[in-house]
KOLGU-4560 file (N, C-alpha, C; in nm, 3 decimals, padded with zeros to 5 digits):
<recs>
<n_xx: -10.777 n_yy: 02.687 n_zz: -07.790 ca_xx: -10.682 ca_yy: 02.777 ca_zz: -07.862 c_xx: -10.825 c_yy: 02.836 c_zz: -07.968 mol: A seq: 1 type: MET>
<n_xx: -10.829 n_yy: 03.014 n_zz: -07.905 ca_xx: -10.941 ca_yy: 03.113 ca_zz: -07.980 c_xx: -10.885 c_yy: 03.192 c_zz: -08.104 mol: A seq: 2 type: GLY>
<n_xx: -10.946 n_yy: 03.201 n_zz: -08.199 ca_xx: -10.919 ca_yy: 03.297 ca_zz: -08.302 c_xx: -10.914 c_yy: 03.457 c_zz: -08.297 mol: A seq: 3 type: SER>
<n_xx: -10.785 n_yy: 03.484 n_zz: -08.338 ca_xx: -10.788 ca_yy: 03.630 ca_zz: -08.345 c_xx: -10.722 c_yy: 03.671 c_zz: -08.448 mol: A seq: 4 type: SER>
<n_xx: -10.839 n_yy: 03.812 n_zz: -08.519 ca_xx: -10.777 ca_yy: 03.856 ca_zz: -08.654 c_xx: -10.630 c_yy: 03.921 c_zz: -08.626 mol: A seq: 5 type: TYR>
<n_xx: -10.566 n_yy: 03.907 n_zz: -08.724 ca_xx: -10.423 ca_yy: 03.976 ca_zz: -08.791 c_xx: -10.426 c_yy: 04.022 c_zz: -08.868 mol: A seq: 6 type: SER>
<n_xx: -10.365 n_yy: 04.110 n_zz: -08.917 ca_xx: -10.358 ca_yy: 04.189 ca_zz: -09.033 c_xx: -10.217 c_yy: 04.148 c_zz: -09.106 mol: A seq: 7 type: SER>
<n_xx: -10.185 n_yy: 04.075 n_zz: -09.061 ca_xx: -10.054 ca_yy: 04.049 ca_zz: -09.138 c_xx: -10.009 c_yy: 04.024 c_zz: -09.243 mol: A seq: 8 type: THR>
<n_xx: -10.148 n_yy: 03.992 n_zz: -09.301 ca_xx: -10.147 ca_yy: 03.948 ca_zz: -09.495 c_xx: -10.268 c_yy: 04.021 c_zz: -09.505 mol: A seq: 9 type: GLY>
<n_xx: -10.267 n_yy: 04.146 n_zz: -09.498 ca_xx: -10.447 ca_yy: 04.170 ca_zz: -09.495 c_xx: -10.348 c_yy: 04.271 c_zz: -09.647 mol: A seq: 10 type: GLN>
<n_xx: -10.461 n_yy: 04.261 n_zz: -09.764 ca_xx: -10.382 ca_yy: 04.314 ca_zz: -09.845 c_xx: -10.428 c_yy: 04.479 c_zz: -09.845 mol: A seq: 11 type: ASN>
<n_xx: -10.288 n_yy: 04.552 n_zz: -09.834 ca_xx: -10.288 ca_yy: 04.730 ca_zz: -09.837 c_xx: -10.363 c_yy: 04.796 c_zz: -09.923 mol: A seq: 12 type: PRO>
<n_xx: -10.450 n_yy: 04.719 n_zz: -10.037 ca_xx: -10.519 ca_yy: 04.807 ca_zz: -10.132 c_xx: -10.669 c_yy: 04.734 c_zz: -10.093 mol: A seq: 13 type: TYR>
<n_xx: -10.688 n_yy: 04.691 n_zz: -09.996 ca_xx: -10.848 ca_yy: 04.681 ca_zz: -10.006 c_xx: -10.922 c_yy: 04.777 c_zz: -09.976 mol: A seq: 14 type: LEU>
<n_xx: -10.939 n_yy: 04.861 n_zz: -09.886 ca_xx: -10.996 ca_yy: 04.989 ca_zz: -09.903 c_xx: -10.994 c_yy: 05.062 c_zz: -10.013 mol: A seq: 15 type: SER>
<n_xx: -10.916 n_yy: 05.072 n_zz: -10.051 ca_xx: -10.892 ca_yy: 05.163 ca_zz: -10.187 c_xx: -10.978 c_yy: 05.037 c_zz: -10.329 mol: A seq: 16 type: GLN>
<n_xx: -11.002 n_yy: 04.970 n_zz: -10.301 ca_xx: -11.068 ca_yy: 04.867 ca_zz: -10.423 c_xx: -11.194 c_yy: 04.865 c_zz: -10.337 mol: A seq: 17 type: MET>
<n_xx: -11.221 n_yy: 04.912 n_zz: -10.211 ca_xx: -11.407 ca_yy: 04.936 ca_zz: -10.178 c_xx: -11.414 c_yy: 05.049 c_zz: -10.256 mol: A seq: 18 type: GLY>
<n_xx: -11.333 n_yy: 05.178 n_zz: -10.238 ca_xx: -11.384 ca_yy: 05.304 ca_zz: -10.288 c_xx: -11.418 c_yy: 05.258 c_zz: -10.417 mol: A seq: 19 type: ASP>
<n_xx: -11.321 n_yy: 05.220 n_zz: -10.447 ca_xx: -11.342 ca_yy: 05.213 ca_zz: -10.618 c_xx: -11.442 c_yy: 05.144 c_zz: -10.685 mol: A seq: 20 type: VAL>
<n_xx: -11.509 n_yy: 05.033 n_zz: -10.598 ca_xx: -11.589 ca_yy: 04.998 ca_zz: -10.656 c_xx: -11.715 c_yy: 05.054 c_zz: -10.621 mol: A seq: 21 type: MET>
<n_xx: -11.719 n_yy: 05.131 n_zz: -10.451 ca_xx: -11.866 ca_yy: 05.229 ca_zz: -10.426 c_xx: -11.871 c_yy: 05.322 c_zz: -10.548 mol: A seq: 22 type: ALA>
<n_xx: -11.758 n_yy: 05.390 n_zz: -10.563 ca_xx: -11.750 ca_yy: 05.522 ca_zz: -10.690 c_xx: -11.793 c_yy: 05.437 c_zz: -10.809 mol: A seq: 23 type: ARG>
<n_xx: -11.771 n_yy: 05.350 n_zz: -10.918 ca_xx: -11.858 ca_yy: 05.293 ca_zz: -10.997 c_xx: -11.968 c_yy: 05.263 c_zz: -11.002 mol: A seq: 24 type: GLN>
<n_xx: -11.998 n_yy: 05.199 n_zz: -10.879 ca_xx: -12.153 ca_yy: 05.186 ca_zz: -10.890 c_xx: -12.263 c_yy: 05.289 c_zz: -10.856 mol: A seq: 25 type: MET>
<n_xx: -12.187 n_yy: 05.407 n_zz: -10.806 ca_xx: -12.265 ca_yy: 05.521 ca_zz: -10.776 c_xx: -12.276 c_yy: 05.601 c_zz: -10.928 mol: A seq: 26 type: THR>
<n_xx: -12.127 n_yy: 05.592 n_zz: -10.955 ca_xx: -12.148 ca_yy: 05.677 ca_zz: -11.107 c_xx: -12.247 c_yy: 05.645 c_zz: -11.207 mol: A seq: 27 type: ASP>
<n_xx: -12.251 n_yy: 05.513 n_zz: -11.190 ca_xx: -12.300 ca_yy: 05.408 ca_zz: -11.248 c_xx: -12.446 c_yy: 05.456 c_zz: -11.261 mol: A seq: 28 type: ASN>
<n_xx: -12.472 n_yy: 05.460 n_zz: -11.115 ca_xx: -12.620 ca_yy: 05.493 ca_zz: -11.081 c_xx: -12.674 c_yy: 05.659 c_zz: -11.140 mol: A seq: 29 type: PHE>
<n_xx: -12.561 n_yy: 05.724 n_zz: -11.113 ca_xx: -12.631 ca_yy: 05.890 ca_zz: -11.148 c_xx: -12.613 c_yy: 05.891 c_zz: -11.332 mol: A seq: 30 type: ASN>
<n_xx: -12.539 n_yy: 05.831 n_zz: -11.394 ca_xx: -12.535 ca_yy: 05.870 ca_zz: -11.496 c_xx: -12.647 c_yy: 05.757 c_zz: -11.576 mol: A seq: 31 type: ARG>
<n_xx: -12.675 n_yy: 05.655 n_zz: -11.532 ca_xx: -12.781 ca_yy: 05.569 ca_zz: -11.603 c_xx: -12.936 c_yy: 05.575 c_zz: -11.519 mol: A seq: 32 type: LYS>
<n_xx: -12.902 n_yy: 05.505 n_zz: -11.408 ca_xx: -13.025 ca_yy: 05.495 ca_zz: -11.346 c_xx: -13.144 c_yy: 05.606 c_zz: -11.328 mol: A seq: 33 type: VAL>
<n_xx: -13.042 n_yy: 05.721 n_zz: -11.290 ca_xx: -13.172 ca_yy: 05.822 ca_zz: -11.223 c_xx: -13.206 c_yy: 05.947 c_zz: -11.344 mol: A seq: 34 type: MET>
<n_xx: -13.130 n_yy: 05.908 n_zz: -11.479 ca_xx: -13.201 ca_yy: 05.999 ca_zz: -11.611 c_xx: -13.300 c_yy: 05.911 c_zz: -11.615 mol: A seq: 35 type: PRO>
<n_xx: -13.287 n_yy: 05.754 n_zz: -11.617 ca_xx: -13.412 ca_yy: 05.660 ca_zz: -11.698 c_xx: -13.533 c_yy: 05.725 c_zz: -11.651 mol: A seq: 36 type: GLN>
<n_xx: -13.492 n_yy: 05.697 n_zz: -11.489 ca_xx: -13.640 ca_yy: 05.759 ca_zz: -11.350 c_xx: -13.705 c_yy: 05.890 c_zz: -11.418 mol: A seq: 37 type: ILE>
<n_xx: -13.595 n_yy: 05.961 n_zz: -11.446 ca_xx: -13.685 ca_yy: 06.096 ca_zz: -11.473 c_xx: -13.685 c_yy: 06.100 c_zz: -11.612 mol: A seq: 38 type: GLY>
<n_xx: -13.706 n_yy: 06.036 n_zz: -11.718 ca_xx: -13.731 ca_yy: 06.029 ca_zz: -11.857 c_xx: -13.862 c_yy: 05.941 c_zz: -11.832 mol: A seq: 39 type: SER>
<n_xx: -13.859 n_yy: 05.857 n_zz: -11.776 ca_xx: -13.977 ca_yy: 05.776 ca_zz: -11.762 c_xx: -14.107 c_yy: 05.840 c_zz: -11.669 mol: A seq: 40 type: GLN>
<n_xx: -14.056 n_yy: 05.949 n_zz: -11.587 ca_xx: -14.168 ca_yy: 06.025 ca_zz: -11.499 c_xx: -14.198 c_yy: 06.138 c_zz: -11.614 mol: A seq: 41 type: ALA>
<n_xx: -14.128 n_yy: 06.195 n_zz: -11.705 ca_xx: -14.138 ca_yy: 06.306 ca_zz: -11.799 c_xx: -14.273 c_yy: 06.197 c_zz: -11.932 mol: A seq: 42 type: MET>
<n_xx: -14.220 n_yy: 06.115 n_zz: -11.941 ca_xx: -14.344 ca_yy: 06.030 ca_zz: -12.049 c_xx: -14.461 c_yy: 06.030 c_zz: -12.000 mol: A seq: 43 type: ALA>
<n_xx: -14.483 n_yy: 05.988 n_zz: -11.873 ca_xx: -14.620 ca_yy: 05.961 ca_zz: -11.816 c_xx: -14.670 c_yy: 06.096 c_zz: -11.755 mol: A seq: 44 type: THR>
<n_xx: -14.622 n_yy: 06.159 n_zz: -11.778 ca_xx: -14.648 ca_yy: 06.280 ca_zz: -11.711 c_xx: -14.653 c_yy: 06.314 c_zz: -11.532 mol: A seq: 45 type: GLY>
<n_xx: -14.575 n_yy: 06.257 n_zz: -11.505 ca_xx: -14.560 ca_yy: 06.262 ca_zz: -11.360 c_xx: -14.365 c_yy: 06.320 c_zz: -11.332 mol: A seq: 46 type: GLY>
<n_xx: -14.308 n_yy: 06.386 n_zz: -11.385 ca_xx: -14.195 ca_yy: 06.438 ca_zz: -11.354 c_xx: -14.213 c_yy: 06.511 c_zz: -11.234 mol: A seq: 47 type: TYR>
<n_xx: -14.120 n_yy: 06.511 n_zz: -11.132 ca_xx: -14.134 ca_yy: 06.599 ca_zz: -11.007 c_xx: -14.249 c_yy: 06.545 c_zz: -10.921 mol: A seq: 48 type: GLY>
<n_xx: -14.355 n_yy: 06.455 n_zz: -10.938 ca_xx: -14.438 ca_yy: 06.392 ca_zz: -10.880 c_xx: -14.363 c_yy: 06.298 c_zz: -10.743 mol: A seq: 49 type: GLY>
<n_xx: -14.454 n_yy: 06.263 n_zz: -10.679 ca_xx: -14.497 ca_yy: 06.215 ca_zz: -10.580 c_xx: -14.429 c_yy: 06.037 c_zz: -10.592 mol: A seq: 50 type: SER>
<n_xx: -14.478 n_yy: 06.040 n_zz: -10.654 ca_xx: -14.428 ca_yy: 05.903 ca_zz: -10.732 c_xx: -14.308 c_yy: 05.917 c_zz: -10.778 mol: A seq: 51 type: ARG>
<n_xx: -14.259 n_yy: 05.964 n_zz: -10.864 ca_xx: -14.104 ca_yy: 05.995 ca_zz: -10.899 c_xx: -14.023 c_yy: 06.003 c_zz: -10.774 mol: A seq: 52 type: GLN>
<n_xx: -14.097 n_yy: 06.010 n_zz: -10.663 ca_xx: -13.961 ca_yy: 06.029 ca_zz: -10.602 c_xx: -13.973 c_yy: 05.951 c_zz: -10.487 mol: A seq: 53 type: GLY>
<n_xx: -14.090 n_yy: 05.829 n_zz: -10.490 ca_xx: -14.070 ca_yy: 05.689 ca_zz: -10.384 c_xx: -13.983 c_yy: 05.606 c_zz: -10.535 mol: A seq: 54 type: VAL>
<n_xx: -14.008 n_yy: 05.615 n_zz: -10.671 ca_xx: -13.953 ca_yy: 05.516 ca_zz: -10.749 c_xx: -13.768 c_yy: 05.585 c_zz: -10.695 mol: A seq: 55 type: VAL>
<n_xx: -13.741 n_yy: 05.682 n_zz: -10.693 ca_xx: -13.572 ca_yy: 05.763 ca_zz: -10.668 c_xx: -13.548 c_yy: 05.690 c_zz: -10.555 mol: A seq: 56 type: GLU>
<n_xx: -13.625 n_yy: 05.700 n_zz: -10.418 ca_xx: -13.611 ca_yy: 05.651 ca_zz: -10.300 c_xx: -13.536 c_yy: 05.522 c_zz: -10.284 mol: A seq: 57 type: ALA>
<n_xx: -13.676 n_yy: 05.418 n_zz: -10.336 ca_xx: -13.658 ca_yy: 05.306 ca_zz: -10.383 c_xx: -13.547 c_yy: 05.273 c_zz: -10.436 mol: A seq: 58 type: ASN>
<n_xx: -13.510 n_yy: 05.320 n_zz: -10.575 ca_xx: -13.386 ca_yy: 05.312 ca_zz: -10.649 c_xx: -13.224 c_yy: 05.341 c_zz: -10.530 mol: A seq: 59 type: ALA>
<n_xx: -13.273 n_yy: 05.401 n_zz: -10.471 ca_xx: -13.132 ca_yy: 05.494 ca_zz: -10.386 c_xx: -13.076 c_yy: 05.338 c_zz: -10.265 mol: A seq: 60 type: ILE>
<n_xx: -13.226 n_yy: 05.320 n_zz: -10.237 ca_xx: -13.216 ca_yy: 05.235 ca_zz: -10.119 c_xx: -13.136 c_yy: 05.061 c_zz: -10.186 mol: A seq: 61 type: ASN>
<n_xx: -13.197 n_yy: 05.041 n_zz: -10.326 ca_xx: -13.147 ca_yy: 04.922 ca_zz: -10.362 c_xx: -12.991 c_yy: 04.922 c_zz: -10.422 mol: A seq: 62 type: ASP>
<n_xx: -12.962 n_yy: 05.030 n_zz: -10.477 ca_xx: -12.788 ca_yy: 05.122 ca_zz: -10.473 c_xx: -12.722 c_yy: 05.082 c_zz: -10.331 mol: A seq: 63 type: LEU>
<n_xx: -12.781 n_yy: 05.091 n_zz: -10.227 ca_xx: -12.705 ca_yy: 05.145 ca_zz: -10.078 c_xx: -12.720 c_yy: 04.970 c_zz: -10.052 mol: A seq: 64 type: ASN>
<n_xx: -12.804 n_yy: 04.910 n_zz: -10.069 ca_xx: -12.815 ca_yy: 04.741 ca_zz: -10.050 c_xx: -12.676 c_yy: 04.659 c_zz: -10.140 mol: A seq: 65 type: GLN>
<n_xx: -12.678 n_yy: 04.719 n_zz: -10.286 ca_xx: -12.554 ca_yy: 04.674 ca_zz: -10.337 c_xx: -12.432 c_yy: 04.709 c_zz: -10.349 mol: A seq: 66 type: GLN>
<n_xx: -12.420 n_yy: 04.825 n_zz: -10.302 ca_xx: -12.294 ca_yy: 04.855 ca_zz: -10.246 c_xx: -12.244 c_yy: 04.805 c_zz: -10.121 mol: A seq: 67 type: ILE>
<n_xx: -12.340 n_yy: 04.768 n_zz: -10.019 ca_xx: -12.326 ca_yy: 04.696 ca_zz: -09.883 c_xx: -12.275 c_yy: 04.585 c_zz: -09.903 mol: A seq: 68 type: GLY>
<n_xx: -12.367 n_yy: 04.553 n_zz: -09.989 ca_xx: -12.328 ca_yy: 04.346 ca_zz: -10.054 c_xx: -12.175 c_yy: 04.307 c_zz: -10.104 mol: A seq: 69 type: GLY>
<n_xx: -12.199 n_yy: 04.452 n_zz: -10.182 ca_xx: -12.057 ca_yy: 04.423 ca_zz: -10.254 c_xx: -11.930 c_yy: 04.418 c_zz: -10.198 mol: A seq: 70 type: ALA>
<n_xx: -11.920 n_yy: 04.518 n_zz: -10.084 ca_xx: -11.802 ca_yy: 04.556 ca_zz: -10.002 c_xx: -11.813 c_yy: 04.460 c_zz: -09.875 mol: A seq: 71 type: LEU>
<n_xx: -11.952 n_yy: 04.376 n_zz: -09.820 ca_xx: -11.919 ca_yy: 04.298 ca_zz: -09.727 c_xx: -11.842 c_yy: 04.171 c_zz: -09.801 mol: A seq: 72 type: THR>
<n_xx: -11.855 n_yy: 04.125 n_zz: -09.936 ca_xx: -11.786 ca_yy: 04.046 ca_zz: -10.004 c_xx: -11.657 c_yy: 04.053 c_zz: -09.993 mol: A seq: 73 type: ASN>
<n_xx: -11.627 n_yy: 04.162 n_zz: -10.021 ca_xx: -11.481 ca_yy: 04.230 ca_zz: -10.050 c_xx: -11.375 c_yy: 04.211 c_zz: -09.908 mol: A seq: 74 type: LEU>
<n_xx: -11.443 n_yy: 04.257 n_zz: -09.867 ca_xx: -11.376 ca_yy: 04.283 ca_zz: -09.711 c_xx: -11.420 c_yy: 04.139 c_zz: -09.667 mol: A seq: 75 type: TYR>
<n_xx: -11.486 n_yy: 04.028 n_zz: -09.700 ca_xx: -11.523 ca_yy: 03.904 ca_zz: -09.626 c_xx: -11.410 c_yy: 03.836 c_zz: -09.658 mol: A seq: 76 type: GLY>
<n_xx: -11.401 n_yy: 03.824 n_zz: -09.812 ca_xx: -11.268 ca_yy: 03.730 ca_zz: -09.893 c_xx: -11.122 c_yy: 03.788 c_zz: -09.841 mol: A seq: 77 type: GLN>
<n_xx: -11.121 n_yy: 03.903 n_zz: -09.827 ca_xx: -10.980 ca_yy: 03.992 ca_zz: -09.753 c_xx: -10.911 c_yy: 03.934 c_zz: -09.633 mol: A seq: 78 type: GLY>
<n_xx: -11.077 n_yy: 03.903 n_zz: -09.558 ca_xx: -11.063 ca_yy: 03.847 ca_zz: -09.431 c_xx: -11.008 c_yy: 03.721 c_zz: -09.442 mol: A seq: 79 type: TYR>
<n_xx: -11.065 n_yy: 03.636 n_zz: -09.513 ca_xx: -11.066 ca_yy: 03.487 ca_zz: -09.510 c_xx: -10.911 c_yy: 03.477 c_zz: -09.555 mol: A seq: 80 type: ASN>
<n_xx: -10.896 n_yy: 03.551 n_zz: -09.688 ca_xx: -10.755 ca_yy: 03.570 ca_zz: -09.741 c_xx: -10.622 c_yy: 03.572 c_zz: -09.631 mol: A seq: 81 type: THR>
<n_xx: -10.653 n_yy: 03.659 n_zz: -09.540 ca_xx: -10.516 ca_yy: 03.699 ca_zz: -09.421 c_xx: -10.563 c_yy: 03.583 c_zz: -09.331 mol: A seq: 82 type: THR>
<n_xx: -10.681 n_yy: 03.529 n_zz: -09.293 ca_xx: -10.685 ca_yy: 03.435 ca_zz: -09.198 c_xx: -10.582 c_yy: 03.308 c_zz: -09.248 mol: A seq: 83 type: MET>
<n_xx: -10.603 n_yy: 03.251 n_zz: -09.379 ca_xx: -10.542 ca_yy: 03.135 ca_zz: -09.452 c_xx: -10.357 c_yy: 03.221 c_zz: -09.475 mol: A seq: 84 type: GLN>
<n_xx: -10.351 n_yy: 03.292 n_zz: -09.450 ca_xx: -10.208 ca_yy: 03.324 ca_zz: -09.473 c_xx: -10.184 c_yy: 03.311 c_zz: -09.379 mol: A seq: 85 type: HIS>
<n_xx: -10.231 n_yy: 03.407 n_zz: -09.241 ca_xx: -10.169 ca_yy: 03.363 ca_zz: -09.106 c_xx: -10.147 c_yy: 03.226 c_zz: -09.054 mol: A seq: 86 type: ASP>
<n_xx: -10.272 n_yy: 03.127 n_zz: -09.093 ca_xx: -10.277 ca_yy: 02.975 ca_zz: -09.065 c_xx: -10.127 c_yy: 02.926 c_zz: -09.128 mol: A seq: 87 type: LEU>
<n_xx: -10.096 n_yy: 02.951 n_zz: -09.277 ca_xx: -10.009 ca_yy: 02.937 ca_zz: -09.327 c_xx: -09.848 c_yy: 02.962 c_zz: -09.244 mol: A seq: 88 type: GLY>
<n_xx: -09.862 n_yy: 03.083 n_zz: -09.220 ca_xx: -09.732 ca_yy: 03.132 ca_zz: -09.114 c_xx: -09.739 c_yy: 03.053 c_zz: -09.016 mol: A seq: 89 type: GLN>
<n_xx: -09.862 n_yy: 03.027 n_zz: -08.917 ca_xx: -09.823 ca_yy: 02.931 ca_zz: -08.795 c_xx: -09.807 c_yy: 02.853 c_zz: -08.819 mol: A seq: 90 type: GLN>
<n_xx: -09.806 n_yy: 02.764 n_zz: -08.902 ca_xx: -09.823 ca_yy: 02.564 ca_zz: -08.927 c_xx: -09.754 c_yy: 02.583 c_zz: -09.074 mol: A seq: 91 type: ASN>
<n_xx: -09.630 n_yy: 02.606 n_zz: -09.111 ca_xx: -09.563 ca_yy: 02.590 ca_zz: -09.219 c_xx: -09.579 c_yy: 02.459 c_zz: -09.291 mol: A seq: 92 type: PRO>
<n_xx: -09.593 n_yy: 02.354 n_zz: -09.221 ca_xx: -09.596 ca_yy: 02.189 ca_zz: -09.297 c_xx: -09.777 c_yy: 02.219 c_zz: -09.345 mol: A seq: 93 type: ARG>
<n_xx: -09.853 n_yy: 02.279 n_zz: -09.323 ca_xx: -09.987 ca_yy: 02.234 ca_zz: -09.354 c_xx: -09.980 c_yy: 02.347 c_zz: -09.506 mol: A seq: 94 type: ALA>
<n_xx: -09.886 n_yy: 02.400 n_zz: -09.554 ca_xx: -09.879 ca_yy: 02.481 ca_zz: -09.648 c_xx: -09.736 c_yy: 02.440 c_zz: -09.719 mol: A seq: 95 type: ASN>
<n_xx: -09.679 n_yy: 02.308 n_zz: -09.761 ca_xx: -09.584 ca_yy: 02.283 ca_zz: -09.800 c_xx: -09.552 c_yy: 02.389 c_zz: -09.950 mol: A seq: 96 type: PRO>
<n_xx: -09.389 n_yy: 02.392 n_zz: -09.984 ca_xx: -09.346 ca_yy: 02.479 ca_zz: -10.079 c_xx: -09.333 c_yy: 02.395 c_zz: -10.220 mol: A seq: 97 type: ALA>
</recs>
């Protein structure tokens, strides 16, 4: 018997949760990380220089990886929850009340 994905037990708010998570991480990045990079560049006399650009690019890459990892975990857990729900629906004796 092969496994197939079913969305009968899928959390209808999962996508919204992912959007909020990504928005919160991005807002934090824009409010805290980017200004710190600019301040540090100014303090060292390199504001607007190529080194600042490299640091900003690396920080953006890190943010994208963090968001990707967080969303992967969120959707992976959602998938596992759906699969467990569907398994319980198919085999009521495996999940007694």
